N, CA, C and O atoms as CSV, one atom per row, in Angstrom:
chain,resi,resn,atom,element,x,y,z
A,1,MET,N,N,1.371,-1.516,0.126
A,1,MET,CA,C,0.121,0.096,-0.242
A,1,MET,C,C,0.982,1.797,-0.618
A,1,MET,O,O,2.143,2.207,-0.623
A,2,LYS,N,N,0.596,1.959,-0.696
A,2,LYS,CA,C,1.139,3.789,-0.652
A,2,LYS,C,C,1.357,4.041,0.892
A,2,LYS,O,O,0.857,3.447,1.848
A,3,ASP,N,N,2.390,5.262,0.852
A,3,ASP,CA,C,2.362,6.288,1.943
A,3,ASP,C,C,1.037,7.412,2.016
A,3,ASP,O,O,0.602,8.110,1.100
A,4,ASN,N,N,0.618,7.329,3.288
A,4,ASN,CA,C,0.349,8.739,3.084
A,4,ASN,C,C,-1.189,8.801,2.957
A,4,ASN,O,O,-1.884,9.782,3.222
A,5,LEU,N,N,-1.708,7.325,2.408
A,5,LEU,CA,C,-3.055,7.412,1.083
A,5,LEU,C,C,-4.153,7.546,2.508
A,5,LEU,O,O,-4.139,6.977,3.599
A,6,LYS,N,N,-5.167,8.685,1.840
A,6,LYS,CA,C,-6.184,9.254,2.266
A,6,LYS,C,C,-7.401,7.896,2.179
A,6,LYS,O,O,-8.290,7.931,1.328
A,7,LEU,N,N,-7.255,6.491,3.392
A,7,LEU,CA,C,-9.050,5.882,3.020
A,7,LEU,C,C,-9.832,6.306,4.032
A,7,LEU,O,O,-9.699,6.849,5.129
A,8,LYS,N,N,-11.090,5.701,3.006
A,8,LYS,CA,C,-12.478,6.503,3.670
A,8,LYS,C,C,-13.293,4.818,3.710
A,8,LYS,O,O,-13.266,4.213,2.639
A,9,THR,N,N,-13.792,4.309,4.578
A,9,THR,CA,C,-14.265,2.946,4.980
A,9,THR,C,C,-15.546,3.349,4.003
A,9,THR,O,O,-16.028,4.466,4.193
A,10,VAL,N,N,-16.290,2.278,2.679
A,10,VAL,CA,C,-17.104,2.379,2.973
A,10,VAL,C,C,-18.209,0.908,2.637
A,10,VAL,O,O,-19.276,0.808,2.030
A,11,ALA,N,N,-17.491,0.092,3.234
A,11,ALA,CA,C,-18.144,-1.286,4.075
A,11,ALA,C,C,-17.735,-1.357,5.033
A,11,ALA,O,O,-16.714,-0.764,5.381
A,12,VAL,N,N,-18.685,-2.408,6.041
A,12,VAL,CA,C,-17.915,-3.027,7.181
A,12,VAL,C,C,-18.534,-4.031,7.879
A,12,VAL,O,O,-19.566,-3.883,8.532
A,13,VAL,N,N,-17.780,-5.277,7.721
A,13,VAL,CA,C,-18.589,-6.585,7.697
A,13,VAL,C,C,-17.911,-7.313,9.396
A,13,VAL,O,O,-17.196,-7.007,10.351
A,14,ASP,N,N,-18.526,-8.128,9.004
A,14,ASP,CA,C,-18.523,-9.255,10.878
A,14,ASP,C,C,-17.291,-9.967,10.180
A,14,ASP,O,O,-16.260,-9.905,10.850
A,15,TYR,N,N,-17.150,-10.895,8.484
A,15,TYR,CA,C,-16.732,-12.091,8.728
A,15,TYR,C,C,-15.714,-11.888,7.928
A,15,TYR,O,O,-16.113,-11.161,7.017
A,16,SER,N,N,-14.291,-12.226,7.754
A,16,SER,CA,C,-13.341,-12.307,7.167
A,16,SER,C,C,-13.580,-12.388,5.745
A,16,SER,O,O,-13.001,-11.761,4.858
A,17,ALA,N,N,-14.361,-13.108,5.657
A,17,ALA,CA,C,-14.648,-13.743,3.819
A,17,ALA,C,C,-15.844,-12.871,3.645
A,17,ALA,O,O,-16.374,-13.084,2.554
A,18,GLN,N,N,-16.374,-12.069,4.271
A,18,GLN,CA,C,-17.145,-10.837,3.538
A,18,GLN,C,C,-16.783,-10.107,2.905
A,18,GLN,O,O,-17.240,-9.841,1.793
A,19,ALA,N,N,-15.278,-9.259,3.788
A,19,ALA,CA,C,-14.540,-7.942,3.960
A,19,ALA,C,C,-13.781,-8.674,2.639
A,19,ALA,O,O,-13.718,-7.786,1.788
A,20,GLU,N,N,-13.114,-10.040,2.043
A,20,GLU,CA,C,-12.026,-10.017,0.971
A,20,GLU,C,C,-13.260,-10.519,-0.293
A,20,GLU,O,O,-13.054,-9.881,-1.326
A,21,LEU,N,N,-14.288,-11.357,-0.405
A,21,LEU,CA,C,-15.086,-10.630,-1.422
A,21,LEU,C,C,-15.713,-9.441,-1.455
A,21,LEU,O,O,-16.125,-9.277,-2.603
A,22,ILE,N,N,-16.046,-8.348,-0.628
A,22,ILE,CA,C,-16.195,-6.525,-1.125
A,22,ILE,C,C,-15.084,-6.670,-1.842
A,22,ILE,O,O,-15.144,-6.726,-3.071
A,23,ARG,N,N,-13.488,-6.778,-0.917
A,23,ARG,CA,C,-12.479,-6.402,-1.754
A,23,ARG,C,C,-11.483,-6.869,-3.224
A,23,ARG,O,O,-10.384,-6.387,-3.496
A,24,THR,N,N,-12.037,-7.658,-3.825
A,24,THR,CA,C,-12.149,-8.367,-4.815
A,24,THR,C,C,-13.089,-7.762,-5.403
A,24,THR,O,O,-12.580,-6.880,-6.094
A,25,ILE,N,N,-14.459,-7.764,-5.521
A,25,ILE,CA,C,-15.360,-6.622,-6.539
A,25,ILE,C,C,-14.729,-5.473,-6.614
A,25,ILE,O,O,-14.388,-4.823,-7.602
A,26,LEU,N,N,-14.590,-5.259,-5.388
A,26,LEU,CA,C,-13.894,-4.177,-5.829
A,26,LEU,C,C,-12.474,-3.505,-6.781
A,26,LEU,O,O,-12.319,-2.387,-7.271
A,27,GLU,N,N,-11.743,-4.499,-6.776
A,27,GLU,CA,C,-10.773,-4.190,-7.176
A,27,GLU,C,C,-10.604,-5.291,-8.605
A,27,GLU,O,O,-9.584,-5.739,-9.127
A,28,ASP,N,N,-12.259,-5.511,-8.998
A,28,ASP,CA,C,-12.362,-6.411,-10.274
A,28,ASP,C,C,-12.947,-5.327,-11.028
A,28,ASP,O,O,-12.728,-5.384,-12.238
A,29,ALA,N,N,-13.778,-4.157,-10.531
A,29,ALA,CA,C,-13.988,-3.018,-10.818
A,29,ALA,C,C,-13.760,-2.015,-10.619
A,29,ALA,O,O,-14.451,-1.116,-10.138
A,30,GLY,N,N,-11.918,-2.055,-11.253
A,30,GLY,CA,C,-10.575,-1.434,-10.702
A,30,GLY,C,C,-10.402,-0.733,-9.801
A,30,GLY,O,O,-9.431,0.022,-9.736
A,31,ILE,N,N,-11.356,-0.828,-8.852
A,31,ILE,CA,C,-10.672,0.058,-7.528
A,31,ILE,C,C,-10.329,-0.131,-6.521
A,31,ILE,O,O,-11.079,-0.781,-5.792
A,32,ASN,N,N,-8.981,0.362,-5.970
A,32,ASN,CA,C,-8.044,-0.210,-4.834
A,32,ASN,C,C,-8.603,-0.664,-3.423
A,32,ASN,O,O,-9.007,0.285,-2.749
A,33,ALA,N,N,-8.669,-1.402,-3.072
A,33,ALA,CA,C,-9.179,-1.308,-1.775
A,33,ALA,C,C,-8.487,-2.563,-1.006
A,33,ALA,O,O,-7.972,-3.610,-1.399
A,34,TYR,N,N,-8.741,-1.896,0.446
A,34,TYR,CA,C,-7.606,-3.036,1.513
A,34,TYR,C,C,-8.861,-3.028,2.352
A,34,TYR,O,O,-10.012,-2.622,2.194
A,35,ILE,N,N,-8.104,-3.710,3.422
A,35,ILE,CA,C,-9.326,-4.093,4.488
A,35,ILE,C,C,-8.618,-3.886,5.387
A,35,ILE,O,O,-7.511,-4.418,5.459
A,36,LYS,N,N,-9.249,-2.764,6.621
A,36,LYS,CA,C,-8.599,-2.794,7.800
A,36,LYS,C,C,-9.417,-3.570,9.425
A,36,LYS,O,O,-10.542,-4.069,9.471
A,37,ASP,N,N,-8.920,-3.505,10.006
A,37,ASP,CA,C,-9.457,-4.592,11.122
A,37,ASP,C,C,-9.375,-5.775,11.380
A,37,ASP,O,O,-9.647,-6.119,12.530
A,38,ASN,N,N,-8.991,-6.734,10.442
A,38,ASN,CA,C,-9.186,-8.007,10.532
A,38,ASN,C,C,-8.258,-8.755,11.206
A,38,ASN,O,O,-8.425,-9.972,11.283
A,39,THR,N,N,-7.092,-8.107,11.820
A,39,THR,CA,C,-6.621,-9.185,12.807
A,39,THR,C,C,-6.635,-9.911,13.851
A,39,THR,O,O,-5.860,-10.780,14.251
A,40,VAL,N,N,-8.421,-9.107,14.628
A,40,VAL,CA,C,-8.499,-9.272,15.575
A,40,VAL,C,C,-9.237,-11.482,15.528
A,40,VAL,O,O,-9.196,-12.430,16.312
A,41,GLY,N,N,-9.823,-11.211,14.013
A,41,GLY,CA,C,-10.667,-12.219,14.305
A,41,GLY,C,C,-12.101,-12.170,14.289
A,41,GLY,O,O,-12.795,-11.663,15.171
A,42,ASN,N,N,-12.500,-12.712,13.262
A,42,ASN,CA,C,-14.117,-13.298,12.957
A,42,ASN,C,C,-15.051,-12.994,15.116
A,42,ASN,O,O,-16.018,-12.566,15.746
A,43,PHE,N,N,-14.734,-13.149,15.136
A,43,PHE,CA,C,-15.850,-13.079,17.031
A,43,PHE,C,C,-15.657,-11.813,17.231
A,43,PHE,O,O,-16.555,-10.971,17.203
A,44,MET,N,N,-13.669,-11.441,17.592
A,44,MET,CA,C,-14.031,-10.246,18.386
A,44,MET,C,C,-14.188,-9.168,17.288
A,44,MET,O,O,-14.294,-8.051,17.795
A,45,SER,N,N,-14.235,-9.165,15.933
A,45,SER,CA,C,-14.769,-8.188,15.151
A,45,SER,C,C,-16.271,-7.302,15.281
A,45,SER,O,O,-16.522,-6.258,14.679
A,46,VAL,N,N,-17.078,-7.946,16.132
A,46,VAL,CA,C,-17.952,-7.607,16.316
A,46,VAL,C,C,-18.193,-6.658,17.450
A,46,VAL,O,O,-19.154,-5.894,17.550
A,47,LEU,N,N,-16.672,-6.880,18.741
A,47,LEU,CA,C,-16.342,-6.536,19.585
A,47,LEU,C,C,-15.231,-5.079,19.348
A,47,LEU,O,O,-14.652,-4.454,20.237
A,48,THR,N,N,-15.187,-4.804,17.690
A,48,THR,CA,C,-14.013,-4.096,17.647
A,48,THR,C,C,-14.898,-2.789,16.607
A,48,THR,O,O,-14.223,-1.890,16.106
A,49,GLY,N,N,-15.927,-2.825,16.460
A,49,GLY,CA,C,-16.513,-2.193,15.296
A,49,GLY,C,C,-16.625,-3.044,14.085
A,49,GLY,O,O,-17.250,-2.555,13.144
A,50,GLY,N,N,-16.167,-4.135,13.960
A,50,GLY,CA,C,-16.134,-4.318,12.436
A,50,GLY,C,C,-14.797,-4.852,11.669
A,50,GLY,O,O,-13.811,-5.200,12.320
A,51,ILE,N,N,-14.816,-4.879,10.721
A,51,ILE,CA,C,-13.499,-5.304,9.450
A,51,ILE,C,C,-14.022,-3.871,8.195
A,51,ILE,O,O,-14.934,-3.799,7.371
A,52,LYS,N,N,-13.382,-3.318,8.433
A,52,LYS,CA,C,-13.245,-1.996,7.134
A,52,LYS,C,C,-13.129,-2.409,6.551
A,52,LYS,O,O,-12.320,-3.320,6.729
A,53,ILE,N,N,-13.823,-2.272,5.000
A,53,ILE,CA,C,-13.499,-1.807,3.579
A,53,ILE,C,C,-13.175,-0.341,3.400
A,53,ILE,O,O,-13.910,0.634,3.555
A,54,GLN,N,N,-11.222,-0.442,2.843
A,54,GLN,CA,C,-11.265,0.871,2.766
A,54,GLN,C,C,-11.178,0.672,1.255
A,54,GLN,O,O,-10.786,-0.294,0.601
A,55,VAL,N,N,-11.846,2.332,0.743
A,55,VAL,CA,C,-10.657,2.810,-0.817
A,55,VAL,C,C,-9.871,3.657,-0.652
A,55,VAL,O,O,-9.662,3.905,0.535
A,56,GLU,N,N,-9.431,4.117,-1.221
A,56,GLU,CA,C,-8.551,5.498,-1.835
A,56,GLU,C,C,-9.929,6.688,-1.724
A,56,GLU,O,O,-11.080,6.430,-2.075
A,57,SER,N,N,-9.507,7.867,-1.212
A,57,SER,CA,C,-10.866,8.928,-0.293
A,57,SER,C,C,-11.413,9.018,-2.366
A,57,SER,O,O,-12.637,9.097,-2.477
A,58,ALA,N,N,-10.744,9.010,-3.579
A,58,ALA,CA,C,-10.815,10.153,-4.513
A,58,ALA,C,C,-11.829,8.822,-5.401
A,58,ALA,O,O,-12.444,9.163,-6.411
A,59,ASP,N,N,-11.900,7.469,-4.946
A,59,ASP,CA,C,-12.207,6.178,-5.596
A,59,ASP,C,C,-13.534,6.180,-4.231
A,59,ASP,O,O,-14.097,5.109,-4.456
A,60,GLU,N,N,-14.126,6.703,-3.229
A,60,GLU,CA,C,-15.145,6.442,-2.260
A,60,GLU,C,C,-16.476,7.085,-2.704
A,60,GLU,O,O,-17.388,7.250,-1.893
A,61,GLU,N,N,-16.540,7.314,-3.523
A,61,GLU,CA,C,-18.138,8.036,-4.849
A,61,GLU,C,C,-18.524,7.041,-5.757
A,61,GLU,O,O,-19.670,6.818,-6.149
A,62,ALA,N,N,-17.148,6.266,-6.169
A,62,ALA,CA,C,-17.651,5.708,-7.639
A,62,ALA,C,C,-17.598,4.148,-6.669
A,62,ALA,O,O,-18.435,3.272,-6.885
A,63,ALA,N,N,-16.716,4.013,-5.814
A,63,ALA,CA,C,-17.060,2.395,-4.976
A,63,ALA,C,C,-18.428,1.736,-4.497
A,63,ALA,O,O,-18.992,0.691,-4.820
A,64,ARG,N,N,-18.964,3.466,-2.973
A,64,ARG,CA,C,-20.255,3.023,-3.073
A,64,ARG,C,C,-21.232,2.868,-4.044
A,64,ARG,O,O,-22.222,2.241,-3.667
A,65,LYS,N,N,-21.230,3.355,-5.453
A,65,LYS,CA,C,-22.409,3.105,-6.587
A,65,LYS,C,C,-21.844,1.713,-6.429
A,65,LYS,O,O,-21.978,0.862,-5.550
A,66,PHE,N,N,-21.141,1.757,-7.612
A,66,PHE,CA,C,-20.968,-0.126,-7.960
A,66,PHE,C,C,-21.363,-0.675,-6.819
A,66,PHE,O,O,-22.208,-1.527,-7.094
A,67,LEU,N,N,-21.064,-0.579,-5.001
A,67,LEU,CA,C,-21.422,-2.111,-4.560
A,67,LEU,C,C,-22.864,-1.522,-4.454
A,67,LEU,O,O,-23.869,-2.037,-4.945
A,68,ALA,N,N,-22.833,-0.868,-4.050
A,68,ALA,CA,C,-25.095,0.056,-4.117
A,68,ALA,C,C,-26.064,-0.501,-5.271
A,68,ALA,O,O,-27.245,-0.810,-5.119
A,69,GLU,N,N,-25.370,-0.560,-6.368
A,69,GLU,CA,C,-25.663,-0.332,-7.456
A,69,GLU,C,C,-25.937,-2.079,-8.433
A,69,GLU,O,O,-26.883,-2.475,-9.114
A,70,ASN,N,N,-24.400,-2.824,-7.988
A,70,ASN,CA,C,-24.125,-4.060,-8.680
A,70,ASN,C,C,-24.252,-5.378,-7.641
A,70,ASN,O,O,-24.416,-6.524,-8.061
A,71,HIS,N,N,-24.183,-5.142,-6.679
A,71,HIS,CA,C,-23.890,-6.537,-5.616
A,71,HIS,C,C,-24.591,-6.456,-4.608
A,71,HIS,O,O,-24.449,-7.144,-3.596
A,72,GLY,N,N,-25.228,-5.800,-4.747
A,72,GLY,CA,C,-26.677,-4.716,-3.255
A,72,GLY,C,C,-26.259,-5.218,-1.877
A,72,GLY,O,O,-26.636,-6.004,-1.008
A,73,VAL,N,N,-25.291,-4.359,-2.132
A,73,VAL,CA,C,-25.060,-4.437,-0.727
A,73,VAL,C,C,-25.630,-3.402,-0.107
A,73,VAL,O,O,-25.763,-2.256,-0.536
A,74,PRO,N,N,-26.024,-3.929,1.105
A,74,PRO,CA,C,-27.330,-2.667,2.336
A,74,PRO,C,C,-26.447,-1.659,2.569
A,74,PRO,O,O,-25.219,-1.738,2.526
A,75,ASP,N,N,-27.376,-0.344,2.913
A,75,ASP,CA,C,-26.938,0.792,2.743
A,75,ASP,C,C,-26.509,0.521,5.016
A,75,ASP,O,O,-26.085,1.462,5.687
A,76,GLU,N,N,-26.733,-0.621,5.503
A,76,GLU,CA,C,-26.545,-0.249,6.711
A,76,GLU,C,C,-25.007,-1.456,6.966
A,76,GLU,O,O,-24.566,-1.916,8.018
A,77,GLN,N,N,-24.581,-1.633,5.685
A,77,GLN,CA,C,-23.476,-2.458,5.778
A,77,GLN,C,C,-21.948,-1.151,5.748
A,77,GLN,O,O,-21.011,-1.130,6.547
A,78,PHE,N,N,-22.226,-0.026,4.325
A,78,PHE,CA,C,-21.296,1.088,4.351
A,78,PHE,C,C,-21.477,1.173,5.830
A,78,PHE,O,O,-22.224,0.853,6.755
A,79,ALA,N,N,-19.867,2.063,5.385
A,79,ALA,CA,C,-19.979,2.077,7.355
A,79,ALA,C,C,-20.596,3.969,8.171
A,79,ALA,O,O,-20.551,4.734,7.207
A,80,GLU,N,N,-20.822,4.355,8.775
A,80,GLU,CA,C,-21.753,5.185,9.451
A,80,GLU,C,C,-20.719,6.225,9.643
A,80,GLU,O,O,-21.076,7.143,10.382
A,81,GLU,N,N,-19.526,6.304,9.158
A,81,GLU,CA,C,-18.683,7.225,9.767
A,81,GLU,C,C,-18.397,7.668,8.899
A,81,GLU,O,O,-17.173,7.560,8.830
A,82,ASN,N,N,-18.870,8.296,7.858
A,82,ASN,CA,C,-18.565,8.310,6.357
A,82,ASN,C,C,-17.485,9.433,6.258
A,82,ASN,O,O,-17.196,9.727,5.098
A,83,SER,N,N,-16.871,10.076,7.177
A,83,SER,CA,C,-15.423,11.136,7.259
A,83,SER,C,C,-14.606,10.926,7.880
A,83,SER,O,O,-13.725,11.679,8.294
A,84,GLU,N,N,-14.909,8.989,8.176
A,84,GLU,CA,C,-13.357,8.559,9.186
A,84,GLU,C,C,-12.373,8.172,7.707
A,84,GLU,O,O,-12.572,7.521,6.681
A,85,GLU,N,N,-11.245,8.973,8.273
A,85,GLU,CA,C,-10.048,8.844,7.776
A,85,GLU,C,C,-8.966,8.018,7.966
A,85,GLU,O,O,-8.871,7.822,9.177
A,86,SER,N,N,-8.062,7.409,7.333
A,86,SER,CA,C,-6.922,7.034,8.239
A,86,SER,C,C,-5.943,6.896,6.734
A,86,SER,O,O,-6.271,6.741,5.558
A,87,GLU,N,N,-4.241,7.075,7.613
A,87,GLU,CA,C,-3.328,7.596,6.826
A,87,GLU,C,C,-2.685,6.632,7.056
A,87,GLU,O,O,-2.054,6.538,8.109
A,88,GLN,N,N,-2.687,5.461,5.915
A,88,GLN,CA,C,-1.341,4.283,5.995
A,88,GLN,C,C,-0.313,4.347,5.413
A,88,GLN,O,O,0.534,3.466,5.557
């Protein structure tokens, strides 16, 4: 991953497999995606706020639209903290 990327969370899930699937879907669409908070395991993800799928801030709108239109990701899986940024 590039240094100093400004990442936005576009989805939050409870399971690693879900996170990998969404990341793969986005990557296949040409949107670089990253998984955050996947190190605590599936059980603990519920306690830590879930596993986050993030994209570069410039791709946030396209990623959300793509997921909503093409893959039925419900709005409740989108991050509630739309302004969340992470520097990696």
